[in-house]
C-alpha positions as CSV (number, residue, x, y, z in Angstrom):
1,M,-31.9,-34.9,10.2
2,G,-30.8,-38.5,9.5
3,S,-31.2,-40.5,6.4
4,L,-34.1,-42.6,7.7
5,T,-36.4,-39.6,8.3
6,L,-35.6,-38.2,4.9
7,Y,-36.3,-41.6,3.3
8,L,-39.6,-42.0,5.2
9,Q,-40.8,-38.6,4.3
10,D,-40.5,-39.5,0.6
11,A,-41.8,-43.0,1.0
12,F,-44.9,-41.9,2.9
13,A,-45.7,-39.6,0.0
14,E,-45.0,-42.4,-2.5
15,H,-47.3,-44.9,-0.7
16,C,-49.9,-42.4,0.4
17,P,-53.3,-44.3,0.6
18,K,-56.0,-43.6,-1.9
19,G,-58.1,-40.6,-0.9
20,W,-55.3,-39.1,1.2
21,V,-52.8,-36.4,0.5
22,C,-49.3,-36.4,2.1
23,R,-47.2,-33.3,2.7
24,R,-43.7,-33.2,4.2
25,E,-42.4,-30.5,6.6
26,A,-46.0,-29.3,7.1
27,A,-46.6,-26.2,9.2
28,L,-48.5,-26.9,12.4
29,V,-49.9,-23.4,12.9
30,G,-50.5,-20.2,10.9
31,P,-48.4,-17.1,10.9
32,E,-50.1,-15.4,13.9
33,A,-49.6,-18.4,16.2
34,S,-46.0,-18.8,14.9
35,A,-45.3,-15.2,15.8
36,R,-46.6,-15.8,19.3
37,L,-44.4,-18.9,19.7
38,G,-41.3,-17.3,18.3
39,F,-40.8,-20.1,15.7
40,A,-42.7,-21.9,13.0
41,P,-43.3,-25.5,14.2
42,R,-43.5,-28.2,11.5
43,V,-44.0,-32.0,11.5
44,D,-42.2,-34.6,9.4
45,V,-45.3,-35.5,7.4
46,V,-49.1,-34.8,7.6
47,L,-51.6,-37.1,6.0
48,E,-54.9,-35.4,5.1
49,Q,-58.1,-37.2,4.0
50,A,-59.7,-35.4,1.1
51,T,-63.3,-36.2,1.9
52,T,-63.3,-35.4,5.6
53,S,-60.3,-33.0,6.0
54,R,-59.1,-35.4,8.8
55,R,-55.4,-34.8,9.4
56,V,-52.8,-37.0,11.0
57,W,-49.6,-35.2,12.0
58,I,-46.7,-37.6,12.1
59,E,-43.2,-37.3,13.6
60,F,-40.5,-39.9,13.1
61,E,-38.6,-40.4,16.3
62,V,-35.5,-42.3,15.1
63,S,-32.9,-41.6,17.9
64,R,-34.1,-38.5,19.7
65,A,-32.6,-37.9,23.1
66,D,-35.8,-36.0,24.2
67,P,-38.6,-37.9,22.5
68,V,-41.3,-35.8,24.2
69,A,-40.2,-32.6,22.6
70,N,-42.4,-33.1,19.6
71,H,-45.4,-34.0,21.8
72,A,-44.9,-30.7,23.6
73,K,-44.6,-28.8,20.3
74,F,-47.9,-30.2,19.0
75,A,-49.7,-29.7,22.3
76,T,-48.7,-26.1,22.5
77,A,-49.7,-25.5,18.9
78,R,-53.1,-27.0,19.5
79,F,-53.7,-24.7,22.5
80,L,-52.6,-21.6,20.5
81,E,-54.6,-22.5,17.4
82,R,-57.7,-24.6,18.2
83,E,-59.1,-24.9,14.7
84,G,-59.3,-28.5,13.7
85,R,-58.4,-29.8,17.2
86,D,-61.2,-32.3,17.4
87,S,-60.5,-34.0,14.0
88,D,-56.7,-33.7,14.1
89,A,-54.4,-36.4,15.6
90,F,-50.7,-36.5,16.5
91,V,-48.8,-39.7,16.0
92,S,-45.2,-40.1,17.2
93,M,-43.5,-43.1,15.5
94,A,-40.6,-44.2,17.7
95,S,-37.9,-46.7,16.7
96,R,-36.1,-49.2,18.9
97,H,-33.0,-47.0,18.8
98,I,-34.7,-45.0,21.6
99,V,-34.1,-46.4,25.1
100,P,-37.1,-47.9,26.9
101,G,-37.3,-45.3,29.6
102,R,-37.6,-42.5,27.1
103,L,-40.2,-44.5,25.1
104,A,-42.2,-44.9,28.3
105,L,-42.0,-41.2,29.0
106,A,-43.2,-40.4,25.5
107,A,-46.1,-42.9,25.8
108,G,-47.1,-41.5,29.1
109,T,-47.0,-38.0,27.6
110,A,-49.4,-39.1,24.8
111,M,-51.8,-40.4,27.4
112,L,-51.7,-37.1,29.3
113,M,-52.4,-35.3,26.1
114,R,-55.5,-37.5,25.5
115,S,-56.7,-36.7,28.9
116,V,-57.1,-33.0,28.0
117,G,-58.7,-33.7,24.6
118,I,-55.7,-33.9,22.3
119,A,-55.7,-37.1,20.2
120,A,-52.1,-38.1,20.6
121,F,-50.5,-41.5,20.1
122,Q,-47.1,-43.2,20.4
123,V,-46.5,-46.2,18.1
124,D,-43.6,-48.3,17.0
125,L,-41.6,-47.3,14.0
126,L,-40.2,-50.2,12.0
127,P,-40.7,-52.7,14.8
128,A,-38.9,-55.5,12.9
129,F,-35.6,-53.5,13.2
130,D,-33.7,-53.5,16.5
131,G,-31.7,-50.4,17.7
132,D,-28.5,-51.3,16.0
133,S,-30.2,-51.9,12.7
134,I,-32.0,-48.5,12.9
135,K,-28.7,-46.8,13.7
136,R,-27.1,-48.3,10.6
137,L,-30.1,-47.3,8.4
138,N,-29.9,-43.8,9.7
139,A,-26.2,-43.4,9.1
140,R,-26.2,-43.7,5.3
141,P,-28.5,-43.2,2.3
142,I,-31.1,-45.9,2.2
143,T,-31.3,-48.0,-1.0
144,A,-34.3,-49.7,-2.5
145,G,-33.2,-53.1,-1.1
146,A,-33.6,-52.1,2.5
147,Q,-36.9,-54.0,2.7
148,L,-38.8,-51.3,4.6
149,D,-42.6,-52.1,4.7
150,V,-43.7,-48.5,4.4
151,P,-47.4,-49.3,3.8
152,S,-47.5,-51.1,7.1
153,E,-46.0,-48.1,8.9
154,I,-48.7,-45.8,7.4
155,D,-51.5,-48.3,8.2
156,R,-50.3,-48.5,11.9
157,A,-50.4,-44.7,12.2
158,L,-53.9,-44.4,10.7
159,K,-55.4,-47.3,12.7
160,V,-54.5,-45.9,16.1
161,S,-55.5,-42.4,15.2
162,D,-58.9,-43.4,13.8
163,A,-61.7,-42.7,16.3
164,E,-65.1,-44.2,17.0
165,V,-67.1,-41.4,18.5
166,V,-69.0,-42.5,21.6
167,G,-71.1,-39.7,23.0
168,A,-69.9,-36.1,23.7
169,E,-67.5,-36.9,26.4
170,H,-65.1,-39.4,24.9
171,R,-63.7,-40.5,21.5
172,I,-62.5,-44.1,21.5
173,H,-59.3,-45.3,19.7
174,K,-57.5,-48.5,19.5
175,A,-54.6,-48.8,21.9
176,D,-51.3,-47.3,20.6
177,N,-48.6,-49.1,22.5
178,A,-47.8,-51.7,25.1
179,F,-47.3,-49.1,27.8
180,A,-50.9,-47.9,27.4
181,V,-52.2,-51.4,27.4
182,A,-50.4,-52.2,30.6
183,V,-52.0,-49.1,32.2
184,S,-55.4,-50.5,31.3
185,V,-54.5,-53.9,32.7
186,R,-53.7,-52.3,36.1
187,Q,-56.8,-50.1,35.8
188,W,-59.1,-53.1,35.4
189,N,-57.7,-54.7,38.4
190,A,-57.9,-51.5,40.5
191,D,-61.5,-50.9,39.4
192,M,-62.5,-54.4,40.3
193,R,-61.5,-53.7,43.9
194,Q,-64.2,-50.9,44.1
195,P,-67.7,-52.3,44.5
196,R,-69.3,-49.6,42.4
197,M,-67.0,-50.2,39.5
198,A,-67.1,-54.0,39.9
199,S,-70.9,-53.8,39.6
200,L,-70.6,-52.1,36.2
201,W,-68.5,-55.1,35.0
202,G,-70.7,-57.7,36.7
203,R,-69.7,-61.2,35.7
204,R,-68.6,-61.9,32.1
205,R,-67.3,-64.8,30.1
206,V,-63.8,-64.0,28.7
207,G,-61.6,-66.0,26.4
208,Y,-58.6,-63.7,25.7
209,F,-56.5,-62.0,28.4
210,V,-53.6,-59.5,28.3
211,Y,-50.6,-60.1,30.6
212,D,-48.6,-57.3,32.1
213,R,-45.1,-58.5,33.0
214,T,-44.3,-55.7,35.4
215,S,-47.3,-56.1,37.7
216,G,-47.9,-59.8,37.0
217,L,-51.6,-59.0,36.5
218,F,-54.0,-60.1,33.7
219,A,-57.1,-58.4,32.4
220,P,-59.7,-59.1,29.6
221,S,-58.1,-58.1,26.3
222,K,-61.2,-56.2,25.1
223,F,-60.9,-53.8,28.1
224,C,-57.3,-53.2,27.2
225,A,-57.3,-52.8,23.4
226,F,-59.1,-49.4,23.3
227,V,-58.2,-46.0,24.8
228,P,-60.4,-42.9,25.2
229,T,-59.6,-39.3,24.3
230,V,-61.5,-36.9,26.5
231,G,-63.9,-34.8,24.3
232,T,-63.9,-31.0,24.3
233,V,-67.1,-30.9,26.3
234,S,-65.3,-32.3,29.3
235,T,-62.2,-30.1,29.2
236,S,-63.8,-27.3,31.1
237,K,-63.9,-29.5,34.2
238,L,-61.6,-32.0,35.8
239,P,-62.2,-35.2,33.7
240,E,-62.7,-38.5,35.5
241,L,-59.6,-39.8,33.7
242,M,-57.4,-37.2,35.3
243,Q,-58.4,-38.5,38.8
244,G,-56.7,-41.8,38.2
245,R,-54.7,-43.0,35.3
246,P,-55.0,-40.4,32.5
247,A,-56.5,-41.6,29.3
248,G,-56.3,-45.3,30.0
249,M,-59.5,-47.3,29.8
250,T,-61.7,-47.1,32.9
251,M,-64.7,-49.2,33.9
252,T,-67.0,-46.1,33.6
253,V,-65.9,-45.5,30.0
254,Y,-65.9,-49.2,29.1
255,A,-69.5,-49.6,30.3
256,M,-70.5,-47.0,27.7
257,L,-69.3,-49.1,24.8
258,G,-71.9,-51.8,24.9
259,E,-71.3,-55.5,24.7
260,D,-73.0,-55.8,21.3
261,D,-71.4,-52.9,19.5
262,P,-69.5,-54.4,16.5
263,R,-66.9,-51.6,16.6
264,F,-65.7,-53.0,19.9
265,D,-65.9,-56.7,19.1
266,G,-63.6,-59.0,21.1
267,R,-62.0,-60.4,18.0
268,I,-61.2,-56.9,16.8
269,A,-59.5,-56.3,20.2
270,W,-57.2,-59.2,20.3
271,R,-56.3,-59.1,16.6
272,H,-55.3,-55.4,17.0
273,L,-53.0,-56.3,19.9
274,Q,-51.5,-59.1,17.9
275,D,-51.3,-57.6,14.4
276,V,-50.6,-54.0,15.2
277,L,-48.9,-53.9,18.6
278,G,-47.0,-57.2,18.1
279,Y,-48.4,-59.2,21.1
280,D,-47.8,-62.9,21.1
281,V,-51.0,-65.0,21.3
282,V,-50.4,-68.1,23.4
283,A,-52.9,-70.8,24.5
284,L,-52.7,-71.1,28.3
285,D,-52.2,-74.8,28.0
286,D,-49.0,-74.2,25.9
287,A,-47.7,-71.4,28.1
288,H,-44.7,-71.6,30.5
289,Q,-45.6,-73.1,33.8
290,D,-44.8,-69.9,35.6
291,L,-47.3,-68.0,33.5
292,R,-50.0,-70.7,33.9
293,S,-49.5,-70.5,37.7
294,R,-49.8,-66.7,37.7
295,F,-53.0,-66.9,35.6
296,E,-54.6,-69.6,37.7
297,K,-53.9,-67.6,40.9
298,W,-55.3,-64.4,39.3
299,Q,-58.3,-66.3,37.9
300,L,-59.1,-67.7,41.4
301,Q,-59.0,-64.2,42.9
302,N,-61.4,-62.9,40.2
303,A,-63.7,-65.9,39.9
304,E,-66.8,-63.9,40.9
305,S,-66.2,-61.5,38.0
306,V,-64.6,-63.5,35.2
307,Q,-65.7,-66.9,33.8
308,V,-63.2,-68.3,31.4
309,R,-64.7,-69.1,28.0
310,G,-63.1,-72.2,26.6
311,P,-59.4,-72.7,26.9
312,A,-57.9,-69.3,28.0
313,T,-55.7,-67.5,25.5
314,I,-53.0,-65.1,26.8
315,L,-51.7,-62.1,24.9
316,I,-48.1,-61.4,25.9
317,P,-46.4,-58.0,25.1
318,P,-43.4,-57.8,22.9
319,I,-40.0,-57.4,24.6
320,R,-38.2,-54.2,23.6
């Protein structure tokens, strides 16, 4: 275990939010389940809310060669010991010292876990530090002058794991990373090609749009800023989300949220993408010509479904 994980374990306990308790090296399962597994799985820290017994199990992925190992450990533990499964959440916090391909694998695994009812999330760890900086921090004892904003790290983990319950079939969370957001961008565009799904959307006025660099597509930011976890009622049958892109937003789920529900306000959506996930917010008029051209072409193709409200604003994902 490197210096950074040891430091963060102590720092999370020191900065534990009011009303929460922080424990380090916390056991995931009881003795019986540990005997069945053949080992006693633990997480770096667990935050538990005193009034609700809500628990957020956190792993710090500083430079792991196999960043999905802890996802698998948590998922197996949940299947062996189901008590508290609905209220518990797993958050993997991954640094920029991990290569992008492995980060994408970990983000996709978290989405797969959500599709079978496990609230799992992949978020950035210390996003202001690049890979080389993380490597240096991890190589030696960390001093008080390292300027690590630990309260922001805790806040990021709690925000994505917090759920707004919407019916029995899904729990809705804020998006955990740019990979999941990009899946929802592509899902919106795929759904709009299906008449039944397009009819659920209708025609709406939109001011903020998310851009996906890989596909070159855009989508309304409110559609992309939230992700569902399948509820336990649905796990006995093949969930809708497993038929396409697991645990990304879909038009069917989005239609359940309601345009007037303040929990899913458009401002909450784009501010989450900007403040928590690090998206750049750029007025279309100030964007690069290539981006403007791409948006104008996309807008023309979706004119029957999207009316731009005022000057369009584009949310651009951070480059890792």
